[in-house]
Jmol script that loads the backbone (N, CA, C; Angstrom):
load data "model"
ATOM      1  N   MET A   1      19.168  23.362  51.554  1.00  0.00           N
ATOM      2  CA  MET A   1      19.725  23.075  52.873  1.00  0.00           C
ATOM      3  C   MET A   1      20.902  24.017  53.128  1.00  0.00           C
ATOM      4  N   LEU A   2      20.855  24.701  54.230  1.00  0.00           N
ATOM      5  CA  LEU A   2      21.911  25.631  54.615  1.00  0.00           C
ATOM      6  C   LEU A   2      23.024  24.880  55.338  1.00  0.00           C
ATOM      7  N   VAL A   3      24.270  25.128  54.928  1.00  0.00           N
ATOM      8  CA  VAL A   3      25.436  24.524  55.587  1.00  0.00           C
ATOM      9  C   VAL A   3      26.095  25.613  56.424  1.00  0.00           C
ATOM     10  N   PRO A   4      26.197  25.396  57.743  1.00  0.00           N
ATOM     11  CA  PRO A   4      26.844  26.414  58.571  1.00  0.00           C
ATOM     12  C   PRO A   4      28.332  26.524  58.242  1.00  0.00           C
ATOM     13  N   ILE A   5      28.791  27.777  58.136  1.00  0.00           N
ATOM     14  CA  ILE A   5      30.197  28.055  57.894  1.00  0.00           C
ATOM     15  C   ILE A   5      30.698  28.874  59.069  1.00  0.00           C
ATOM     16  N   LEU A   6      31.634  28.309  59.816  1.00  0.00           N
ATOM     17  CA  LEU A   6      32.174  28.966  60.995  1.00  0.00           C
ATOM     18  C   LEU A   6      33.551  29.533  60.696  1.00  0.00           C
ATOM     19  N   LYS A   7      33.830  30.713  61.212  1.00  0.00           N
ATOM     20  CA  LYS A   7      35.164  31.289  61.100  1.00  0.00           C
ATOM     21  C   LYS A   7      35.901  30.954  62.384  1.00  0.00           C
ATOM     22  N   GLN A   8      37.039  30.295  62.240  1.00  0.00           N
ATOM     23  CA  GLN A   8      37.863  29.909  63.387  1.00  0.00           C
ATOM     24  C   GLN A   8      39.272  30.407  63.116  1.00  0.00           C
ATOM     25  N   GLY A   9      39.605  31.584  63.641  1.00  0.00           N
ATOM     26  CA  GLY A   9      40.907  32.163  63.363  1.00  0.00           C
ATOM     27  C   GLY A   9      41.061  32.444  61.874  1.00  0.00           C
ATOM     28  N   ASP A  10      42.119  31.907  61.284  1.00  0.00           N
ATOM     29  CA  ASP A  10      42.376  32.098  59.855  1.00  0.00           C
ATOM     30  C   ASP A  10      41.649  31.089  58.973  1.00  0.00           C
ATOM     31  N   TYR A  11      40.796  30.272  59.567  1.00  0.00           N
ATOM     32  CA  TYR A  11      40.169  29.186  58.826  1.00  0.00           C
ATOM     33  C   TYR A  11      38.653  29.321  58.793  1.00  0.00           C
ATOM     34  N   LEU A  12      38.073  28.732  57.753  1.00  0.00           N
ATOM     35  CA  LEU A  12      36.628  28.566  57.664  1.00  0.00           C
ATOM     36  C   LEU A  12      36.334  27.081  57.790  1.00  0.00           C
ATOM     37  N   ILE A  13      35.286  26.748  58.528  1.00  0.00           N
ATOM     38  CA  ILE A  13      34.891  25.354  58.699  1.00  0.00           C
ATOM     39  C   ILE A  13      33.446  25.221  58.267  1.00  0.00           C
ATOM     40  N   ALA A  14      33.217  24.406  57.241  1.00  0.00           N
ATOM     41  CA  ALA A  14      31.866  24.123  56.758  1.00  0.00           C
ATOM     42  C   ALA A  14      31.523  22.705  57.175  1.00  0.00           C
ATOM     43  N   SER A  15      30.513  22.582  58.008  1.00  0.00           N
ATOM     44  CA  SER A  15      30.116  21.272  58.512  1.00  0.00           C
ATOM     45  C   SER A  15      28.788  20.872  57.876  1.00  0.00           C
ATOM     46  N   ILE A  16      28.870  19.939  56.938  1.00  0.00           N
ATOM     47  CA  ILE A  16      27.662  19.478  56.264  1.00  0.00           C
ATOM     48  C   ILE A  16      26.847  18.659  57.259  1.00  0.00           C
ATOM     49  N   GLN A  17      25.581  19.038  57.429  1.00  0.00           N
ATOM     50  CA  GLN A  17      24.722  18.439  58.449  1.00  0.00           C
ATOM     51  C   GLN A  17      23.825  17.317  57.918  1.00  0.00           C
ATOM     52  N   SER A  18      23.593  17.290  56.603  1.00  0.00           N
ATOM     53  CA  SER A  18      22.743  16.265  56.000  1.00  0.00           C
ATOM     54  C   SER A  18      23.053  16.194  54.509  1.00  0.00           C
ATOM     55  N   SER A  19      22.463  15.222  53.839  1.00  0.00           N
ATOM     56  CA  SER A  19      22.674  15.095  52.404  1.00  0.00           C
ATOM     57  C   SER A  19      22.278  16.392  51.710  1.00  0.00           C
ATOM     58  N   LEU A  20      23.044  16.746  50.680  1.00  0.00           N
ATOM     59  CA  LEU A  20      22.806  17.998  49.975  1.00  0.00           C
ATOM     60  C   LEU A  20      22.394  17.738  48.540  1.00  0.00           C
ATOM     61  N   ALA A  21      21.458  18.534  48.079  1.00  0.00           N
ATOM     62  CA  ALA A  21      21.088  18.511  46.662  1.00  0.00           C
ATOM     63  C   ALA A  21      22.222  19.175  45.877  1.00  0.00           C
ATOM     64  N   ASP A  22      22.245  18.959  44.571  1.00  0.00           N
ATOM     65  CA  ASP A  22      23.286  19.541  43.735  1.00  0.00           C
ATOM     66  C   ASP A  22      23.323  21.063  43.872  1.00  0.00           C
ATOM     67  N   ALA A  23      22.164  21.704  43.902  1.00  0.00           N
ATOM     68  CA  ALA A  23      22.100  23.165  44.037  1.00  0.00           C
ATOM     69  C   ALA A  23      22.694  23.617  45.373  1.00  0.00           C
ATOM     70  N   ASP A  24      22.502  22.834  46.421  1.00  0.00           N
ATOM     71  CA  ASP A  24      23.065  23.167  47.732  1.00  0.00           C
ATOM     72  C   ASP A  24      24.587  23.085  47.708  1.00  0.00           C
ATOM     73  N   LEU A  25      25.120  22.088  47.023  1.00  0.00           N
ATOM     74  CA  LEU A  25      26.578  21.961  46.900  1.00  0.00           C
ATOM     75  C   LEU A  25      27.170  23.153  46.162  1.00  0.00           C
ATOM     76  N   ILE A  26      26.502  23.584  45.108  1.00  0.00           N
ATOM     77  CA  ILE A  26      26.986  24.737  44.348  1.00  0.00           C
ATOM     78  C   ILE A  26      26.917  25.998  45.203  1.00  0.00           C
ATOM     79  N   ARG A  27      25.851  26.145  45.965  1.00  0.00           N
ATOM     80  CA  ARG A  27      25.711  27.300  46.857  1.00  0.00           C
ATOM     81  C   ARG A  27      26.821  27.296  47.903  1.00  0.00           C
ATOM     82  N   LEU A  28      27.111  26.127  48.468  1.00  0.00           N
ATOM     83  CA  LEU A  28      28.190  26.014  49.454  1.00  0.00           C
ATOM     84  C   LEU A  28      29.520  26.404  48.823  1.00  0.00           C
ATOM     85  N   ARG A  29      29.799  25.888  47.640  1.00  0.00           N
ATOM     86  CA  ARG A  29      31.042  26.222  46.929  1.00  0.00           C
ATOM     87  C   ARG A  29      31.166  27.729  46.759  1.00  0.00           C
ATOM     88  N   ASP A  30      30.117  28.352  46.262  1.00  0.00           N
ATOM     89  CA  ASP A  30      30.153  29.792  46.004  1.00  0.00           C
ATOM     90  C   ASP A  30      30.314  30.603  47.291  1.00  0.00           C
ATOM     91  N   GLN A  31      29.631  30.191  48.348  1.00  0.00           N
ATOM     92  CA  GLN A  31      29.737  30.900  49.623  1.00  0.00           C
ATOM     93  C   GLN A  31      31.148  30.796  50.191  1.00  0.00           C
ATOM     94  N   LEU A  32      31.728  29.602  50.141  1.00  0.00           N
ATOM     95  CA  LEU A  32      33.079  29.428  50.683  1.00  0.00           C
ATOM     96  C   LEU A  32      34.106  30.234  49.897  1.00  0.00           C
ATOM     97  N   VAL A  33      34.005  30.212  48.581  1.00  0.00           N
ATOM     98  CA  VAL A  33      34.962  30.960  47.763  1.00  0.00           C
ATOM     99  C   VAL A  33      34.841  32.454  48.059  1.00  0.00           C
ATOM    100  N   GLU A  34      33.632  32.954  48.214  1.00  0.00           N
ATOM    101  CA  GLU A  34      33.415  34.362  48.520  1.00  0.00           C
ATOM    102  C   GLU A  34      33.940  34.705  49.917  1.00  0.00           C
ATOM    103  N   GLN A  35      33.673  33.847  50.895  1.00  0.00           N
ATOM    104  CA  GLN A  35      34.070  34.130  52.268  1.00  0.00           C
ATOM    105  C   GLN A  35      35.579  34.032  52.480  1.00  0.00           C
ATOM    106  N   VAL A  36      36.261  33.227  51.688  1.00  0.00           N
ATOM    107  CA  VAL A  36      37.734  33.177  51.771  1.00  0.00           C
ATOM    108  C   VAL A  36      38.294  34.569  51.517  1.00  0.00           C
ATOM    109  N   GLY A  37      37.757  35.259  50.527  1.00  0.00           N
ATOM    110  CA  GLY A  37      38.210  36.623  50.244  1.00  0.00           C
ATOM    111  C   GLY A  37      37.761  37.614  51.297  1.00  0.00           C
ATOM    112  N   ARG A  38      36.526  37.513  51.717  1.00  0.00           N
ATOM    113  CA  ARG A  38      35.989  38.460  52.692  1.00  0.00           C
ATOM    114  C   ARG A  38      36.757  38.410  54.013  1.00  0.00           C
ATOM    115  N   TYR A  39      37.044  37.191  54.494  1.00  0.00           N
ATOM    116  CA  TYR A  39      37.711  37.030  55.782  1.00  0.00           C
ATOM    117  C   TYR A  39      39.219  36.829  55.668  1.00  0.00           C
ATOM    118  N   ARG A  40      39.731  36.833  54.421  1.00  0.00           N
ATOM    119  CA  ARG A  40      41.159  36.622  54.183  1.00  0.00           C
ATOM    120  C   ARG A  40      41.634  35.317  54.821  1.00  0.00           C
ATOM    121  N   SER A  41      40.834  34.296  54.646  1.00  0.00           N
ATOM    122  CA  SER A  41      41.109  32.989  55.258  1.00  0.00           C
ATOM    123  C   SER A  41      42.294  32.315  54.583  1.00  0.00           C
ATOM    124  N   ARG A  42      43.053  31.567  55.375  1.00  0.00           N
ATOM    125  CA  ARG A  42      44.205  30.819  54.867  1.00  0.00           C
ATOM    126  C   ARG A  42      43.861  29.361  54.602  1.00  0.00           C
ATOM    127  N   GLY A  43      42.745  28.891  55.155  1.00  0.00           N
ATOM    128  CA  GLY A  43      42.374  27.494  54.972  1.00  0.00           C
ATOM    129  C   GLY A  43      40.886  27.288  55.139  1.00  0.00           C
ATOM    130  N   VAL A  44      40.402  26.219  54.524  1.00  0.00           N
ATOM    131  CA  VAL A  44      38.993  25.841  54.592  1.00  0.00           C
ATOM    132  C   VAL A  44      38.920  24.357  54.897  1.00  0.00           C
ATOM    133  N   ILE A  45      38.078  24.015  55.853  1.00  0.00           N
ATOM    134  CA  ILE A  45      37.818  22.608  56.156  1.00  0.00           C
ATOM    135  C   ILE A  45      36.363  22.332  55.820  1.00  0.00           C
ATOM    136  N   VAL A  46      36.137  21.278  55.038  1.00  0.00           N
ATOM    137  CA  VAL A  46      34.780  20.845  54.727  1.00  0.00           C
ATOM    138  C   VAL A  46      34.596  19.479  55.386  1.00  0.00           C
ATOM    139  N   ASP A  47      33.693  19.438  56.354  1.00  0.00           N
ATOM    140  CA  ASP A  47      33.432  18.210  57.118  1.00  0.00           C
ATOM    141  C   ASP A  47      32.260  17.465  56.482  1.00  0.00           C
ATOM    142  N   VAL A  48      32.560  16.276  55.950  1.00  0.00           N
ATOM    143  CA  VAL A  48      31.543  15.460  55.266  1.00  0.00           C
ATOM    144  C   VAL A  48      31.180  14.211  56.070  1.00  0.00           C
ATOM    145  N   THR A  49      31.436  14.244  57.372  1.00  0.00           N
ATOM    146  CA  THR A  49      31.243  13.074  58.230  1.00  0.00           C
ATOM    147  C   THR A  49      29.858  12.465  58.105  1.00  0.00           C
ATOM    148  N   VAL A  50      28.818  13.278  58.005  1.00  0.00           N
ATOM    149  CA  VAL A  50      27.442  12.745  57.993  1.00  0.00           C
ATOM    150  C   VAL A  50      27.032  12.164  56.643  1.00  0.00           C
ATOM    151  N   LEU A  51      27.826  12.393  55.611  1.00  0.00           N
ATOM    152  CA  LEU A  51      27.438  11.887  54.289  1.00  0.00           C
ATOM    153  C   LEU A  51      27.716  10.396  54.180  1.00  0.00           C
ATOM    154  N   ASP A  52      26.677   9.640  53.829  1.00  0.00           N
ATOM    155  CA  ASP A  52      26.869   8.204  53.631  1.00  0.00           C
ATOM    156  C   ASP A  52      26.974   7.855  52.151  1.00  0.00           C
ATOM    157  N   VAL A  53      26.865   8.878  51.289  1.00  0.00           N
ATOM    158  CA  VAL A  53      27.011   8.704  49.845  1.00  0.00           C
ATOM    159  C   VAL A  53      27.636   9.970  49.277  1.00  0.00           C
ATOM    160  N   MET A  54      28.605   9.786  48.378  1.00  0.00           N
ATOM    161  CA  MET A  54      29.136  10.922  47.616  1.00  0.00           C
ATOM    162  C   MET A  54      29.139  10.517  46.152  1.00  0.00           C
ATOM    163  N   ASP A  55      28.234  11.112  45.390  1.00  0.00           N
ATOM    164  CA  ASP A  55      28.141  10.773  43.968  1.00  0.00           C
ATOM    165  C   ASP A  55      29.177  11.570  43.174  1.00  0.00           C
ATOM    166  N   SER A  56      29.202  11.336  41.870  1.00  0.00           N
ATOM    167  CA  SER A  56      30.223  11.963  41.033  1.00  0.00           C
ATOM    168  C   SER A  56      30.084  13.482  41.028  1.00  0.00           C
ATOM    169  N   PHE A  57      28.864  13.996  41.094  1.00  0.00           N
ATOM    170  CA  PHE A  57      28.680  15.443  41.126  1.00  0.00           C
ATOM    171  C   PHE A  57      29.261  16.035  42.410  1.00  0.00           C
ATOM    172  N   ALA A  58      29.011  15.391  43.543  1.00  0.00           N
ATOM    173  CA  ALA A  58      29.527  15.877  44.823  1.00  0.00           C
ATOM    174  C   ALA A  58      31.052  15.867  44.821  1.00  0.00           C
ATOM    175  N   VAL A  59      31.647  14.800  44.347  1.00  0.00           N
ATOM    176  CA  VAL A  59      33.107  14.698  44.305  1.00  0.00           C
ATOM    177  C   VAL A  59      33.687  15.757  43.379  1.00  0.00           C
ATOM    178  N   ARG A  60      33.088  15.916  42.206  1.00  0.00           N
ATOM    179  CA  ARG A  60      33.563  16.921  41.252  1.00  0.00           C
ATOM    180  C   ARG A  60      33.417  18.333  41.834  1.00  0.00           C
ATOM    181  N   THR A  61      32.305  18.595  42.521  1.00  0.00           N
ATOM    182  CA  THR A  61      32.081  19.921  43.110  1.00  0.00           C
ATOM    183  C   THR A  61      33.093  20.200  44.221  1.00  0.00           C
ATOM    184  N   LEU A  62      33.393  19.202  45.050  1.00  0.00           N
ATOM    185  CA  LEU A  62      34.398  19.391  46.103  1.00  0.00           C
ATOM    186  C   LEU A  62      35.783  19.628  45.503  1.00  0.00           C
ATOM    187  N   SER A  63      36.105  18.926  44.428  1.00  0.00           N
ATOM    188  CA  SER A  63      37.397  19.141  43.758  1.00  0.00           C
ATOM    189  C   SER A  63      37.473  20.543  43.170  1.00  0.00           C
ATOM    190  N   THR A  64      36.402  20.973  42.535  1.00  0.00           N
ATOM    191  CA  THR A  64      36.348  22.322  41.963  1.00  0.00           C
ATOM    192  C   THR A  64      36.448  23.376  43.060  1.00  0.00           C
ATOM    193  N   LEU A  65      35.746  23.138  44.158  1.00  0.00           N
ATOM    194  CA  LEU A  65      35.795  24.031  45.312  1.00  0.00           C
ATOM    195  C   LEU A  65      37.239  24.211  45.778  1.00  0.00           C
ATOM    196  N   ALA A  66      37.948  23.110  45.935  1.00  0.00           N
ATOM    197  CA  ALA A  66      39.343  23.168  46.401  1.00  0.00           C
ATOM    198  C   ALA A  66      40.219  23.941  45.417  1.00  0.00           C
ATOM    199  N   GLN A  67      40.014  23.742  44.127  1.00  0.00           N
ATOM    200  CA  GLN A  67      40.806  24.465  43.124  1.00  0.00           C
ATOM    201  C   GLN A  67      40.512  25.961  43.173  1.00  0.00           C
ATOM    202  N   MET A  68      39.232  26.314  43.292  1.00  0.00           N
ATOM    203  CA  MET A  68      38.856  27.726  43.346  1.00  0.00           C
ATOM    204  C   MET A  68      39.428  28.395  44.596  1.00  0.00           C
ATOM    205  N   ILE A  69      39.376  27.699  45.712  1.00  0.00           N
ATOM    206  CA  ILE A  69      39.902  28.247  46.958  1.00  0.00           C
ATOM    207  C   ILE A  69      41.418  28.392  46.883  1.00  0.00           C
ATOM    208  N   MET A  70      42.086  27.440  46.247  1.00  0.00           N
ATOM    209  CA  MET A  70      43.529  27.541  46.061  1.00  0.00           C
ATOM    210  C   MET A  70      43.870  28.793  45.245  1.00  0.00           C
ATOM    211  N   LEU A  71      43.083  29.059  44.209  1.00  0.00           N
ATOM    212  CA  LEU A  71      43.320  30.249  43.398  1.00  0.00           C
ATOM    213  C   LEU A  71      43.069  31.534  44.179  1.00  0.00           C
ATOM    214  N   ARG A  72      42.317  31.438  45.264  1.00  0.00           N
ATOM    215  CA  ARG A  72      42.070  32.593  46.147  1.00  0.00           C
ATOM    216  C   ARG A  72      43.134  32.688  47.242  1.00  0.00           C
ATOM    217  N   GLY A  73      44.096  31.756  47.247  1.00  0.00           N
ATOM    218  CA  GLY A  73      45.210  31.838  48.182  1.00  0.00           C
ATOM    219  C   GLY A  73      45.048  31.034  49.453  1.00  0.00           C
ATOM    220  N   ALA A  74      44.085  30.137  49.498  1.00  0.00           N
ATOM    221  CA  ALA A  74      43.869  29.320  50.692  1.00  0.00           C
ATOM    222  C   ALA A  74      43.941  27.844  50.313  1.00  0.00           C
ATOM    223  N   GLU A  75      43.927  27.013  51.322  1.00  0.00           N
ATOM    224  CA  GLU A  75      43.992  25.568  51.113  1.00  0.00           C
ATOM    225  C   GLU A  75      42.736  24.914  51.665  1.00  0.00           C
ATOM    226  N   THR A  76      42.313  23.831  51.032  1.00  0.00           N
ATOM    227  CA  THR A  76      41.112  23.108  51.454  1.00  0.00           C
ATOM    228  C   THR A  76      41.494  21.732  51.972  1.00  0.00           C
ATOM    229  N   VAL A  77      40.834  21.317  53.048  1.00  0.00           N
ATOM    230  CA  VAL A  77      40.970  19.959  53.572  1.00  0.00           C
ATOM    231  C   VAL A  77      39.558  19.395  53.720  1.00  0.00           C
ATOM    232  N   ILE A  78      39.340  18.230  53.129  1.00  0.00           N
ATOM    233  CA  ILE A  78      38.074  17.515  53.284  1.00  0.00           C
ATOM    234  C   ILE A  78      38.269  16.523  54.422  1.00  0.00           C
ATOM    235  N   VAL A  79      37.386  16.569  55.414  1.00  0.00           N
ATOM    236  CA  VAL A  79      37.536  15.676  56.564  1.00  0.00           C
ATOM    237  C   VAL A  79      36.285  14.828  56.748  1.00  0.00           C
ATOM    238  N   GLY A  80      36.497  13.649  57.340  1.00  0.00           N
ATOM    239  CA  GLY A  80      35.381  12.816  57.755  1.00  0.00           C
ATOM    240  C   GLY A  80      34.807  11.878  56.709  1.00  0.00           C
ATOM    241  N   VAL A  81      35.547  11.556  55.666  1.00  0.00           N
ATOM    242  CA  VAL A  81      35.037  10.593  54.679  1.00  0.00           C
ATOM    243  C   VAL A  81      34.898   9.240  55.368  1.00  0.00           C
ATOM    244  N   GLN A  82      33.690   8.718  55.386  1.00  0.00           N
ATOM    245  CA  GLN A  82      33.403   7.453  56.055  1.00  0.00           C
ATOM    246  C   GLN A  82      34.010   6.278  55.271  1.00  0.00           C
ATOM    247  N   PRO A  83      34.353   5.172  55.947  1.00  0.00           N
ATOM    248  CA  PRO A  83      34.976   4.029  55.271  1.00  0.00           C
ATOM    249  C   PRO A  83      34.143   3.488  54.103  1.00  0.00           C
ATOM    250  N   ASP A  84      32.841   3.361  54.279  1.00  0.00           N
ATOM    251  CA  ASP A  84      31.991   2.853  53.195  1.00  0.00           C
ATOM    252  C   ASP A  84      31.960   3.809  52.008  1.00  0.00           C
ATOM    253  N   VAL A  85      31.988   5.091  52.295  1.00  0.00           N
ATOM    254  CA  VAL A  85      32.000   6.093  51.232  1.00  0.00           C
ATOM    255  C   VAL A  85      33.325   6.022  50.480  1.00  0.00           C
ATOM    256  N   ALA A  86      34.430   5.909  51.217  1.00  0.00           N
ATOM    257  CA  ALA A  86      35.744   5.797  50.579  1.00  0.00           C
ATOM    258  C   ALA A  86      35.798   4.551  49.688  1.00  0.00           C
ATOM    259  N   PHE A  87      35.280   3.435  50.196  1.00  0.00           N
ATOM    260  CA  PHE A  87      35.272   2.195  49.416  1.00  0.00           C
ATOM    261  C   PHE A  87      34.477   2.382  48.126  1.00  0.00           C
ATOM    262  N   ALA A  88      33.284   2.953  48.240  1.00  0.00           N
ATOM    263  CA  ALA A  88      32.440   3.157  47.060  1.00  0.00           C
ATOM    264  C   ALA A  88      33.101   4.102  46.067  1.00  0.00           C
ATOM    265  N   MET A  89      33.736   5.143  46.569  1.00  0.00           N
ATOM    266  CA  MET A  89      34.409   6.093  45.673  1.00  0.00           C
ATOM    267  C   MET A  89      35.514   5.404  44.883  1.00  0.00           C
ATOM    268  N   VAL A  90      36.298   4.590  45.560  1.00  0.00           N
ATOM    269  CA  VAL A  90      37.378   3.876  44.876  1.00  0.00           C
ATOM    270  C   VAL A  90      36.802   2.908  43.845  1.00  0.00           C
ATOM    271  N   GLN A  91      35.773   2.183  44.215  1.00  0.00           N
ATOM    272  CA  GLN A  91      35.153   1.229  43.297  1.00  0.00           C
ATOM    273  C   GLN A  91      34.597   1.920  42.047  1.00  0.00           C
ATOM    274  N   LEU A  92      34.097   3.141  42.221  1.00  0.00           N
ATOM    275  CA  LEU A  92      33.511   3.884  41.106  1.00  0.00           C
ATOM    276  C   LEU A  92      34.527   4.763  40.372  1.00  0.00           C
ATOM    277  N   GLY A  93      35.771   4.765  40.843  1.00  0.00           N
ATOM    278  CA  GLY A  93      36.802   5.566  40.198  1.00  0.00           C
ATOM    279  C   GLY A  93      36.683   7.056  40.495  1.00  0.00           C
ATOM    280  N   LEU A  94      36.019   7.415  41.591  1.00  0.00           N
ATOM    281  CA  LEU A  94      35.865   8.824  41.969  1.00  0.00           C
ATOM    282  C   LEU A  94      37.012   9.213  42.892  1.00  0.00           C
ATOM    283  N   THR A  95      37.744  10.252  42.522  1.00  0.00           N
ATOM    284  CA  THR A  95      38.890  10.657  43.331  1.00  0.00           C
ATOM    285  C   THR A  95      38.821  12.147  43.629  1.00  0.00           C
ATOM    286  N   LEU A  96      39.442  12.519  44.715  1.00  0.00           N
ATOM    287  CA  LEU A  96      39.608  13.927  45.085  1.00  0.00           C
ATOM    288  C   LEU A  96      41.058  14.295  44.784  1.00  0.00           C
ATOM    289  N   ASP A  97      41.439  14.230  43.514  1.00  0.00           N
ATOM    290  CA  ASP A  97      42.816  14.509  43.111  1.00  0.00           C
ATOM    291  C   ASP A  97      43.262  15.872  43.603  1.00  0.00           C
ATOM    292  N   ASN A  98      44.461  15.909  44.145  1.00  0.00           N
ATOM    293  CA  ASN A  98      45.090  17.146  44.602  1.00  0.00           C
ATOM    294  C   ASN A  98      44.309  17.870  45.696  1.00  0.00           C
ATOM    295  N   VAL A  99      43.428  17.160  46.387  1.00  0.00           N
ATOM    296  CA  VAL A  99      42.700  17.732  47.516  1.00  0.00           C
ATOM    297  C   VAL A  99      43.147  16.985  48.764  1.00  0.00           C
ATOM    298  N   LYS A 100      43.588  17.730  49.755  1.00  0.00           N
ATOM    299  CA  LYS A 100      44.019  17.116  51.013  1.00  0.00           C
ATOM    300  C   LYS A 100      42.798  16.591  51.754  1.00  0.00           C
ATOM    301  N   THR A 101      42.941  15.400  52.316  1.00  0.00           N
ATOM    302  CA  THR A 101      41.890  14.825  53.155  1.00  0.00           C
ATOM    303  C   THR A 101      42.495  14.497  54.516  1.00  0.00           C
ATOM    304  N   ALA A 102      41.626  14.458  55.517  1.00  0.00           N
ATOM    305  CA  ALA A 102      42.065  14.101  56.862  1.00  0.00           C
ATOM    306  C   ALA A 102      40.963  13.294  57.526  1.00  0.00           C
ATOM    307  N   LEU A 103      41.349  12.552  58.534  1.00  0.00           N
ATOM    308  CA  LEU A 103      40.420  11.671  59.225  1.00  0.00           C
ATOM    309  C   LEU A 103      39.249  12.428  59.836  1.00  0.00           C
ATOM    310  N   ASP A 104      39.536  13.535  60.510  1.00  0.00           N
ATOM    311  CA  ASP A 104      38.476  14.271  61.202  1.00  0.00           C
ATOM    312  C   ASP A 104      38.877  15.740  61.320  1.00  0.00           C
ATOM    313  N   LEU A 105      38.010  16.509  61.963  1.00  0.00           N
ATOM    314  CA  LEU A 105      38.237  17.945  62.107  1.00  0.00           C
ATOM    315  C   LEU A 105      39.557  18.241  62.818  1.00  0.00           C
ATOM    316  N   GLU A 106      39.845  17.516  63.870  1.00  0.00           N
ATOM    317  CA  GLU A 106      41.082  17.728  64.618  1.00  0.00           C
ATOM    318  C   GLU A 106      42.309  17.545  63.729  1.00  0.00           C
ATOM    319  N   GLU A 107      42.325  16.465  62.937  1.00  0.00           N
ATOM    320  CA  GLU A 107      43.455  16.220  62.032  1.00  0.00           C
ATOM    321  C   GLU A 107      43.536  17.291  60.948  1.00  0.00           C
ATOM    322  N   GLY A 108      42.377  17.743  60.468  1.00  0.00           N
ATOM    323  CA  GLY A 108      42.356  18.800  59.463  1.00  0.00           C
ATOM    324  C   GLY A 108      42.964  20.089  59.996  1.00  0.00           C
ATOM    325  N   LEU A 109      42.607  20.454  61.221  1.00  0.00           N
ATOM    326  CA  LEU A 109      43.167  21.652  61.844  1.00  0.00           C
ATOM    327  C   LEU A 109      44.674  21.507  62.076  1.00  0.00           C
ATOM    328  N   LEU A 110      45.106  20.319  62.512  1.00  0.00           N
ATOM    329  CA  LEU A 110      46.545  20.085  62.700  1.00  0.00           C
ATOM    330  C   LEU A 110      47.302  20.265  61.385  1.00  0.00           C
ATOM    331  N   TYR A 111      46.729  19.739  60.305  1.00  0.00           N
ATOM    332  CA  TYR A 111      47.367  19.867  58.994  1.00  0.00           C
ATOM    333  C   TYR A 111      47.497  21.338  58.592  1.00  0.00           C
ATOM    334  N   LEU A 112      46.392  22.091  58.688  1.00  0.00           N
ATOM    335  CA  LEU A 112      46.435  23.500  58.299  1.00  0.00           C
ATOM    336  C   LEU A 112      47.393  24.290  59.181  1.00  0.00           C
ATOM    337  N   ASN A 113      47.409  23.998  60.480  1.00  0.00           N
ATOM    338  CA  ASN A 113      48.328  24.682  61.384  1.00  0.00           C
ATOM    339  C   ASN A 113      49.784  24.374  61.032  1.00  0.00           C
ATOM    340  N   SER A 114      50.075  23.124  60.683  1.00  0.00           N
ATOM    341  CA  SER A 114      51.454  22.768  60.322  1.00  0.00           C
ATOM    342  C   SER A 114      51.860  23.461  59.020  1.00  0.00           C
ATOM    343  N   ARG A 115      50.932  23.602  58.083  1.00  0.00           N
ATOM    344  CA  ARG A 115      51.211  24.311  56.824  1.00  0.00           C
ATOM    345  C   ARG A 115      51.471  25.794  57.091  1.00  0.00           C
ATOM    346  N   ALA A 116      50.692  26.366  58.012  1.00  0.00           N
ATOM    347  CA  ALA A 116      50.847  27.782  58.344  1.00  0.00           C
ATOM    348  C   ALA A 116      52.209  28.032  58.999  1.00  0.00           C
ATOM    349  N   LYS A 117      52.620  27.120  59.893  1.00  0.00           N
ATOM    350  CA  LYS A 117      53.923  27.276  60.549  1.00  0.00           C
ATOM    351  C   LYS A 117      55.057  27.181  59.545  1.00  0.00           C
ATOM    352  N   ARG A 118      54.950  26.213  58.631  1.00  0.00           N
ATOM    353  CA  ARG A 118      55.983  26.069  57.603  1.00  0.00           C
ATOM    354  C   ARG A 118      56.047  27.303  56.730  1.00  0.00           C
ATOM    355  N   GLY A 119      54.882  27.864  56.417  1.00  0.00           N
ATOM    356  CA  GLY A 119      54.834  29.060  55.585  1.00  0.00           C
ATOM    357  C   GLY A 119      55.493  30.251  56.258  1.00  0.00           C
ATOM    358  N   ARG A 120      55.258  30.406  57.570  1.00  0.00           N
ATOM    359  CA  ARG A 120      55.862  31.525  58.311  1.00  0.00           C
ATOM    360  C   ARG A 120      57.370  31.338  58.434  1.00  0.00           C
ATOM    361  N   SER A 121      57.820  30.118  58.701  1.00  0.00           N
ATOM    362  CA  SER A 121      59.263  29.901  58.876  1.00  0.00           C
ATOM    363  C   SER A 121      59.995  30.042  57.540  1.00  0.00           C
ATOM    364  N   GLY A 122      59.320  29.732  56.445  1.00  0.00           N
ATOM    365  CA  GLY A 122      59.938  29.870  55.135  1.00  0.00           C
ATOM    366  C   GLY A 122      59.981  31.306  54.655  1.00  0.00           C
ATOM    367  N   ALA A 123      59.106  32.153  55.212  1.00  0.00           N
ATOM    368  CA  ALA A 123      59.037  33.539  54.773  1.00  0.00           C
ATOM    369  C   ALA A 123      60.100  34.415  55.432  1.00  0.00           C
ATOM    370  N   GLY A 124      60.679  33.952  56.572  1.00  0.00           N
ATOM    371  CA  GLY A 124      61.617  34.786  57.320  1.00  0.00           C
ATOM    372  C   GLY A 124      62.975  34.471  56.975  1.00  0.00           C
TER     373      GLY A 124
END
end "model"
wireframe off; spacefill off
backbone 0.3
color backbone group
């Protein structure tokens, strides 16, 4: 399953459209990490709104993705975790440690924009 990755200014937005097999998640991770360098992106948003299940492999892959992107100089925000998915993750002890999450795409963009502004004001 192909996940569309859109370039929006300094950010990449990956919008997952349906459930993904493990191989698809790995492909998405690799594509995003590569594209962060190619486009010199400052942030990545992964929209998981359509997912009604996130198993341990998916959670681990998203955490690894965020760490790899951080090492490339960008930040990752996971958006759209559904309430039932969040409940199940907590019950199963699955966490997105050190990964920023936001309610939706709009909140994710606001977060990245606020980080970018802070970064510019701190650099001058």
